[in-house]
C-alpha positions as a Python dict, from the first residue, in 0.01 Angstrom:
ca = {
    (1, 'M'): (0, 0, 0),
    (2, 'S'): (341, 23, -148),
    (3, 'A'): (378, -117, -517),
    (4, 'P'): (487, -468, -561),
    (5, 'A'): (859, -531, -651),
    (6, 'P'): (919, -524, -1049),
    (7, 'D'): (970, -925, -1039),
    (8, 'A'): (690, -994, -788),
    (9, 'A'): (406, -1229, -894),
    (10, 'P'): (92, -1020, -998),
    (11, 'F'): (-122, -1180, -760),
    (12, 'L'): (-242, -1183, -378),
    (13, 'V'): (-446, -1477, -382),
    (14, 'L'): (-450, -1806, -525),
    (15, 'E'): (-782, -1755, -718),
    (16, 'E'): (-590, -1446, -908),
    (17, 'A'): (-330, -1697, -1017),
    (18, 'V'): (-621, -1941, -1144),
    (19, 'D'): (-785, -1642, -1342),
    (20, 'A'): (-442, -1540, -1488),
    (21, 'A'): (-364, -1893, -1591),
    (22, 'R'): (-690, -1947, -1757),
    (23, 'A'): (-670, -1626, -1947),
    (24, 'S'): (-342, -1692, -2092),
    (25, 'L'): (-319, -2074, -2161),
    (26, 'P'): (-444, -2206, -2509),
    (27, 'P'): (-743, -2421, -2476),
    (28, 'D'): (-506, -2750, -2541),
    (29, 'A'): (-271, -2670, -2252),
    (30, 'L'): (-582, -2552, -2005),
    (31, 'A'): (-769, -2863, -2072),
    (32, 'Y'): (-432, -3069, -1999),
    (33, 'V'): (-405, -2893, -1654),
    (34, 'E'): (-764, -2868, -1545),
    (35, 'G'): (-927, -3191, -1702),
    (36, 'G'): (-1012, -3501, -1529),
    (37, 'A'): (-1110, -3855, -1647),
    (38, 'E'): (-1471, -3929, -1817),
    (39, 'D'): (-1728, -3709, -1631),
    (40, 'E'): (-1491, -3554, -1379),
    (41, 'Y'): (-1682, -3688, -1094),
    (42, 'T'): (-1355, -3800, -905),
    (43, 'L'): (-1193, -3458, -980),
    (44, 'A'): (-1488, -3266, -830),
    (45, 'E'): (-1509, -3512, -545),
    (46, 'N'): (-1140, -3419, -442),
    (47, 'R'): (-1244, -3081, -359),
    (48, 'R'): (-1569, -3165, -197),
    (49, 'A'): (-1406, -3402, 24),
    (50, 'F'): (-1257, -3103, 222),
    (51, 'R'): (-1591, -2955, 292),
    (52, 'R'): (-1686, -3267, 474),
    (53, 'W'): (-1484, -3163, 752),
    (54, 'H'): (-1480, -2856, 984),
    (55, 'L'): (-1178, -2725, 1183),
    (56, 'R'): (-1219, -2668, 1575),
    (57, 'P'): (-1029, -2345, 1676),
    (58, 'R'): (-885, -2330, 2026),
    (59, 'F'): (-741, -2000, 2206),
    (60, 'L'): (-539, -1916, 2491),
    (61, 'T'): (-358, -2229, 2486),
    (62, 'G'): (-18, -2088, 2547),
    (63, 'A'): (142, -2238, 2237),
    (64, 'P'): (443, -2082, 2098),
    (65, 'A'): (493, -1911, 1745),
    (66, 'V'): (397, -2176, 1480),
    (67, 'D'): (689, -2373, 1321),
    (68, 'P'): (568, -2557, 1020),
    (69, 'S'): (904, -2732, 941),
    (70, 'T'): (896, -3112, 924),
    (71, 'T'): (1071, -3387, 726),
    (72, 'F'): (951, -3637, 478),
    (73, 'L'): (1137, -3947, 341),
    (74, 'E'): (1428, -3822, 565),
    (75, 'L'): (1457, -3485, 373),
    (76, 'P'): (1404, -3163, 588),
    (77, 'T'): (1138, -2897, 462),
    (78, 'A'): (1022, -2583, 577),
    (79, 'M'): (687, -2676, 580),
    (80, 'P'): (471, -2999, 485),
    (81, 'V'): (369, -2873, 145),
    (82, 'L'): (551, -3011, -145),
    (83, 'V'): (502, -2973, -527),
    (84, 'A'): (365, -3275, -671),
    (85, 'P'): (519, -3400, -984),
    (86, 'F'): (354, -3286, -1326),
    (87, 'A'): (435, -3313, -1679),
    (88, 'G'): (404, -3051, -1943),
    (89, 'D'): (615, -2797, -1766),
    (90, 'T'): (711, -2583, -2080),
    (91, 'L'): (340, -2618, -2192),
    (92, 'L'): (256, -2363, -1916),
    (93, 'H'): (558, -2128, -1913),
    (94, 'P'): (907, -2116, -2076),
    (95, 'D'): (1076, -2146, -1690),
    (96, 'G'): (949, -2492, -1698),
    (97, 'Y'): (1023, -2710, -1412),
    (98, 'R'): (1350, -2543, -1348),
    (99, 'G'): (1136, -2237, -1246),
    (100, 'V'): (925, -2481, -1012),
    (101, 'L'): (1250, -2621, -838),
    (102, 'E'): (1404, -2244, -791),
    (103, 'A'): (1059, -2131, -625),
    (104, 'A'): (1062, -2439, -382),
    (105, 'A'): (1422, -2387, -290),
    (106, 'S'): (1334, -2014, -219),
    (107, 'I'): (1078, -2132, 31),
    (108, 'G'): (1270, -2416, 157),
    (109, 'T'): (1059, -2699, 36),
    (110, 'L'): (1082, -2974, -224),
    (111, 'A'): (945, -3006, -551),
    (112, 'V'): (945, -3382, -673),
    (113, 'V'): (1091, -3388, -1020),
    (114, 'P'): (896, -3572, -1283),
    (115, 'E'): (1053, -3814, -1539),
    (116, 'V'): (865, -3599, -1810),
    (117, 'T'): (1030, -3275, -1830),
    (118, 'A'): (1174, -3025, -2096),
    (119, 'E'): (1515, -3060, -1929),
    (120, 'T'): (1699, -3367, -1806),
    (121, 'L'): (1683, -3492, -1458),
    (122, 'E'): (2060, -3421, -1447),
    (123, 'A'): (2009, -3062, -1564),
    (124, 'L'): (1734, -2995, -1303),
    (125, 'A'): (1939, -3138, -1012),
    (126, 'G'): (2221, -2915, -1111),
    (127, 'A'): (1997, -2599, -1130),
    (128, 'A'): (1832, -2652, -807),
    (129, 'P'): (1999, -2897, -575),
    (130, 'A'): (1834, -2784, -252),
    (131, 'A'): (1500, -2868, -408),
    (132, 'A'): (1561, -3135, -650),
    (133, 'R'): (1604, -3404, -394),
    (134, 'V'): (1331, -3640, -492),
    (135, 'F'): (1262, -3791, -842),
    (136, 'Q'): (923, -3953, -976),
    (137, 'L'): (928, -4234, -1206),
    (138, 'S'): (664, -4465, -1344),
    (139, 'L'): (646, -4828, -1436),
    (140, 'R'): (588, -4750, -1798),
    (141, 'H'): (950, -4859, -1888),
    (142, 'P'): (1147, -5153, -1990),
    (143, 'H'): (1316, -5289, -1684),
    (144, 'A'): (1657, -5174, -1804),
    (145, 'V'): (1549, -4821, -1865),
    (146, 'L'): (1388, -4800, -1530),
    (147, 'V'): (1716, -4929, -1338),
    (148, 'D'): (1910, -4665, -1568),
    (149, 'L'): (1670, -4407, -1437),
    (150, 'L'): (1731, -4489, -1072),
    (151, 'R'): (2092, -4504, -1147),
    (152, 'R'): (2098, -4151, -1317),
    (153, 'A'): (1907, -4003, -1051),
    (154, 'T'): (2131, -4136, -775),
    (155, 'D'): (2445, -4017, -952),
    (156, 'S'): (2272, -3681, -975),
    (157, 'G'): (2199, -3634, -598),
    (158, 'Y'): (1854, -3746, -577),
    (159, 'A'): (1807, -3885, -232),
    (160, 'A'): (1439, -4043, -281),
    (161, 'F'): (1204, -4168, -523),
    (162, 'F'): (840, -4161, -581),
    (163, 'V'): (715, -4452, -792),
    (164, 'T'): (378, -4409, -987),
    (165, 'V'): (184, -4710, -1004),
    (166, 'D'): (-154, -4588, -1127),
    (167, 'V'): (-89, -4541, -1499),
    (168, 'P'): (-83, -4873, -1644),
    (169, 'V'): (-294, -4702, -1900),
    (170, 'V'): (-385, -4353, -1955),
    (171, 'G'): (-725, -4268, -1825),
    (172, 'V'): (-1003, -4162, -2071),
    (173, 'R'): (-969, -3781, -2035),
    (174, 'R'): (-1245, -3629, -2237),
    (175, 'R'): (-1186, -3259, -2189),
    (176, 'E'): (-818, -3315, -2346),
    (177, 'L'): (-956, -3521, -2630),
    (178, 'R'): (-1192, -3250, -2719),
    (179, 'N'): (-903, -3017, -2689),
    (180, 'P'): (-609, -3192, -2886),
    (181, 'G'): (-273, -3051, -2929),
    (182, 'A'): (-83, -3053, -2618),
    (183, 'R'): (278, -3188, -2679),
    (184, 'L'): (492, -3261, -2409),
    (185, 'E'): (891, -3214, -2425),
    (186, 'I'): (1043, -3521, -2287),
    (187, 'A'): (1420, -3469, -2245),
    (188, 'N'): (1470, -3769, -2036),
    (189, 'F'): (1387, -4012, -2335),
    (190, 'R'): (1474, -3836, -2655),
    (191, 'S'): (1378, -4158, -2866),
    (192, 'R'): (1022, -4143, -2730),
    (193, 'S'): (741, -3978, -2916),
    (194, 'T'): (625, -3658, -2728),
    (195, 'G'): (237, -3705, -2794),
    (196, 'F'): (68, -3683, -2454),
    (197, 'M'): (-199, -3976, -2539),
    (198, 'D'): (81, -4202, -2664),
    (199, 'D'): (133, -4523, -2485),
    (200, 'T'): (518, -4491, -2418),
    (201, 'G'): (511, -4813, -2203),
    (202, 'E'): (671, -5136, -2325),
    (203, 'R'): (509, -5429, -2159),
    (204, 'E'): (794, -5680, -2113),
    (205, 'Q'): (600, -5875, -1840),
    (206, 'P'): (297, -5758, -1602),
    (207, 'W'): (393, -5543, -1296),
    (208, 'T'): (360, -5722, -964),
    (209, 'W'): (448, -5607, -612),
    (210, 'A'): (719, -5857, -600),
    (211, 'R'): (876, -5729, -941),
    (212, 'L'): (863, -5350, -786),
    (213, 'A'): (1047, -5479, -496),
    (214, 'D'): (1316, -5635, -687),
    (215, 'V'): (1358, -5322, -885),
    (216, 'M'): (1370, -5106, -604),
    (217, 'A'): (1625, -5328, -422),
    (218, 'T'): (1863, -5178, -687),
    (219, 'T'): (1888, -4849, -499),
    (220, 'D'): (1948, -4767, -115),
    (221, 'A'): (1750, -4462, -159),
    (222, 'P'): (1385, -4463, 37),
    (223, 'F'): (1097, -4458, -210),
    (224, 'A'): (715, -4384, -182),
    (225, 'V'): (462, -4569, -383),
    (226, 'K'): (234, -4297, -558),
    (227, 'G'): (-134, -4377, -662),
    (228, 'V'): (-250, -4591, -363),
    (229, 'L'): (-622, -4557, -253),
    (230, 'T'): (-684, -4870, -52),
    (231, 'A'): (-542, -5039, 259),
    (232, 'E'): (-468, -5344, 58),
    (233, 'D'): (-233, -5173, -179),
    (234, 'A'): (-85, -4961, 99),
    (235, 'R'): (9, -5277, 293),
    (236, 'A'): (148, -5418, -28),
    (237, 'A'): (357, -5111, -100),
    (238, 'V'): (501, -5130, 255),
    (239, 'D'): (572, -5513, 224),
    (240, 'A'): (745, -5412, -110),
    (241, 'G'): (997, -5192, 89),
    (242, 'A'): (819, -4858, 41),
    (243, 'S'): (916, -4613, 320),
    (244, 'A'): (607, -4405, 248),
    (245, 'V'): (260, -4430, 75),
    (246, 'Y'): (129, -4148, -150),
    (247, 'V'): (-246, -4159, -153),
    (248, 'S'): (-339, -4021, -499),
    (249, 'N'): (-596, -4063, -762),
    (250, 'H'): (-378, -3882, -1018),
    (251, 'G'): (-570, -3562, -979),
    (252, 'G'): (-872, -3731, -1083),
    (253, 'R'): (-740, -3807, -1429),
    (254, 'Q'): (-724, -4184, -1432),
    (255, 'L'): (-1036, -4404, -1306),
    (256, 'D'): (-1350, -4174, -1285),
    (257, 'G'): (-1560, -4289, -993),
    (258, 'A'): (-1274, -4351, -757),
    (259, 'P'): (-1296, -4195, -433),
    (260, 'A'): (-1168, -3858, -302),
    (261, 'T'): (-809, -3891, -182),
    (262, 'L'): (-893, -3715, 145),
    (263, 'D'): (-1182, -3979, 226),
    (264, 'Q'): (-935, -4261, 177),
    (265, 'L'): (-631, -4104, 385),
    (266, 'A'): (-773, -4244, 718),
    (267, 'E'): (-802, -4605, 590),
    (268, 'V'): (-448, -4587, 473),
    (269, 'V'): (-303, -4428, 781),
    (270, 'A'): (-482, -4689, 988),
    (271, 'E'): (-322, -4961, 790),
    (272, 'V'): (32, -4854, 760),
    (273, 'G'): (41, -4531, 949),
    (274, 'S'): (298, -4706, 1216),
    (275, 'D'): (511, -4846, 955),
    (276, 'A'): (539, -4580, 699),
    (277, 'E'): (487, -4193, 625),
    (278, 'V'): (183, -4120, 440),
    (279, 'A'): (140, -3862, 184),
    (280, 'V'): (-146, -3709, 5),
    (281, 'D'): (-267, -3491, -289),
    (282, 'G'): (-587, -3407, -470),
    (283, 'G'): (-820, -3073, -442),
    (284, 'V'): (-578, -2903, -205),
    (285, 'R'): (-643, -2529, -262),
    (286, 'S'): (-563, -2353, 85),
    (287, 'G'): (-366, -2375, 414),
    (288, 'G'): (-688, -2502, 577),
    (289, 'D'): (-699, -2771, 339),
    (290, 'V'): (-340, -2851, 420),
    (291, 'V'): (-425, -2878, 821),
    (292, 'K'): (-726, -3103, 745),
    (293, 'A'): (-506, -3354, 570),
    (294, 'L'): (-236, -3338, 832),
    (295, 'A'): (-498, -3369, 1106),
    (296, 'L'): (-600, -3701, 912),
    (297, 'G'): (-261, -3830, 953),
    (298, 'A'): (-85, -3715, 644),
    (299, 'R'): (295, -3653, 692),
    (300, 'A'): (315, -3441, 378),
    (301, 'V'): (51, -3267, 146),
    (302, 'L'): (139, -3236, -234),
    (303, 'V'): (8, -2949, -473),
    (304, 'G'): (-10, -3004, -836),
    (305, 'R'): (-268, -2782, -999),
    (306, 'P'): (-198, -2477, -785),
    (307, 'A'): (165, -2512, -868),
    (308, 'C'): (60, -2515, -1256),
    (309, 'Y'): (-139, -2207, -1217),
    (310, 'G'): (131, -2004, -1062),
    (311, 'L'): (378, -2123, -1334),
    (312, 'A'): (132, -2022, -1595),
    (313, 'A'): (32, -1692, -1447),
    (314, 'A'): (422, -1558, -1380),
    (315, 'G'): (667, -1855, -1414),
    (316, 'S'): (898, -1925, -1122),
    (317, 'A'): (785, -1609, -946),
    (318, 'G'): (423, -1721, -970),
    (319, 'V'): (505, -2067, -815),
    (320, 'R'): (695, -1914, -534),
    (321, 'R'): (399, -1665, -468),
    (322, 'V'): (148, -1983, -456),
    (323, 'L'): (380, -2136, -199),
    (324, 'E'): (396, -1825, 6),
    (325, 'I'): (35, -1810, 2),
    (326, 'L'): (-9, -2174, 119),
    (327, 'R'): (228, -2138, 375),
    (328, 'H'): (84, -1813, 531),
    (329, 'E'): (-258, -1969, 521),
    (330, 'L'): (-94, -2276, 704),
    (331, 'V'): (38, -2081, 986),
    (332, 'T'): (-267, -1879, 1021),
    (333, 'A'): (-475, -2183, 1062),
    (334, 'M'): (-229, -2334, 1290),
    (335, 'T'): (-205, -2046, 1504),
    (336, 'L'): (-599, -2009, 1521),
    (337, 'L'): (-611, -2412, 1612),
    (338, 'G'): (-359, -2335, 1913),
    (339, 'R'): (-121, -2595, 1752),
    (340, 'A'): (253, -2480, 1706),
    (341, 'R'): (399, -2793, 1540),
    (342, 'V'): (309, -3010, 1250),
    (343, 'A'): (314, -3300, 1500),
    (344, 'D'): (50, -3126, 1711),
    (345, 'L'): (-193, -3149, 1431),
    (346, 'D'): (-440, -3450, 1503),
    (347, 'R'): (-820, -3548, 1471),
    (348, 'T'): (-916, -3381, 1758),
    (349, 'M'): (-908, -3036, 1555),
    (350, 'L'): (-1170, -3170, 1322),
    (351, 'Q'): (-1545, -3232, 1331),
    (352, 'P'): (-1760, -3373, 1069),
    (353, 'A'): (-1965, -3115, 872),
    (354, 'A'): (-2334, -3112, 895),
    (355, 'R'): (-2469, -3338, 595),
}
């Protein structure tokens, strides 16, 4: 085998990126990346949920070569794997979220830009306009600040929004409490404290679905509601104007004992799948995992920790390599299943694993 190019990421499989990240990150940064809430039951359940399903391979189907391209929130993407928004970008590598966006753009996919980054949303949009099309914001700001964020992002070329609703307070993250010190750079809010555990929200009035609808009515861009785990909240999100529902338990970092996202996906799809697109994250570590989520009704699958591991291991090149690995595994799995297009992936490809 020929030697890798000098700028190539130094790993061939995702597990090597994980090992490199664990070896290089200080304890506080590693706890931030890997930790979950309380006893980390939900964190572990996110992974275990994928083991509850087997794939049913099919051969000699006459299917053409696999094309994993799709769209999400009206945006084209070369594959149904997007990078989930995550804070703490420069805790992991000096390339920061700019490097994440450059990696995503090189693959032809999207990286959702979080509100908490070391560079402003305007700078990141200018650095990688092909990938920086979706901006994430939370309901932890005064009304005027939230509306101003929407305006700034729209003016900068962002075409869609993710609204995170599952952090009215920060979950009890014991691993991080035992390893304090992680400090987040927050370029979009220079006046705010940068301590991770600080409560930066200002409670003018309680949030409701009606209030969310009023705020999002100030923009014409489509939006997804992130943090949904039930049919009831999925329906409320769509009724509030959401074009997509994002099934997420915040990587197991908020309410320990909440169900795994993959286990909740079918419930959400059954409730709103004919009215809105559905995305999911949580525990995804392979192309086979992506296929299972798509077969259960997801339109897009987002990865957070895998991108963090890639960034910590090798900067932008590491994130690119993680996305390349996931794309290769996805295409391989689709080929072995006899399914050429993302739209061809359905429940008939799955069977429950033996208990």
